[in-house]
N, C-alpha and C positions, 0 to 999 in steps of 0.2 A: 504530561504537563507542557504547555507551550511557553516559549520565551518571547520577549517583545518583538524580536526580528523574524520570528517564524511566520509562515503562511498557514492559514487554516483551510484545509481541504474539506469540501463537502462531497461525499460519495453519492452514488446513484440511489441509495436508500435513505439519504439524509444523515448518514453517519459522518462524524467529523473527527479529524486528526491533524496534528501539527506536522509541518515539514520545514526543515531548516532552509533558510534563504538560498544558500548556494545550491543545495540539492534541488530545490524547487526550480531554479533557473536552468538546471541541467535536464530536468524531466519535462517541463512544460514550455510550449510556445505561446506567446501573447497574440491573441487575435485582435480584439478591439474592445473598448468600453469595459475593461476589467474582466473580460472573458479569456479563458486559457484552454488549450487543448494539449493533452498528453502526447508526447512524441512517441512514435512506435518503438517498441523494444521487445526483446525476448526475455522471459523470466523462467526460472525453474520453480516448480511447485509440486507438492505431493500432499495427499490426504493423510492426516494423522489418525492413528488408532488408539491414542491415549491422550490424556490431558497434559499440557506442557505450559511452562512459564518461559517466555522468550524475552531475553534482555533487549530493551529498546531504549536507547538514551539513558536516562537516569532512573528508569522504572522497568517494569516487566509487563508484557502483554500475555493474557491467558488464552491458550488455544484449547478448545473442547474437542472431544472425540468427533471425527468427521470433518473438522475444519481443514481447509487447505493451508499449508505453510508455504508462503511465497517468499522466494529469495529475489529481492529487487536488484537491479543492475549495480547499485552502490554497495551491495554486500549485506544490507540489512535484511532481516527476516521479520515477517509479520503474519499473524493468523488472519484468514479471510473466511467468513461463513460461506457454506456451499452455494446458497442462492445468489449471494453477491458475486462470488467467484464466477459462476456460470453466466452472469449478466455482464461481467467486466472483461473476461479473458476469452480468447479464441485459441483452441489447440492448434499447434503448428507441428510440422514434421521437423525432426532434428536437423 
């Protein structure tokens, strides 16, 4: 659930999710005309072999078997479907 000051992010597959204002400003650079680009960052992720409920703000996000669990730089965890993960992230060496 989004709050009035949250940003609504639209992902590469049209999925939408809220991001708190301060977090948004730490993660994205403003380009022009309301367009933004995510700042490069390293994340930790792994594929789950079971269903999980992940606390996220005041609710929970459901991860299905095979989803990637992504730990964002701010410490939050979120499930990402494999097809979206593979289009969004590049593997890097430690």
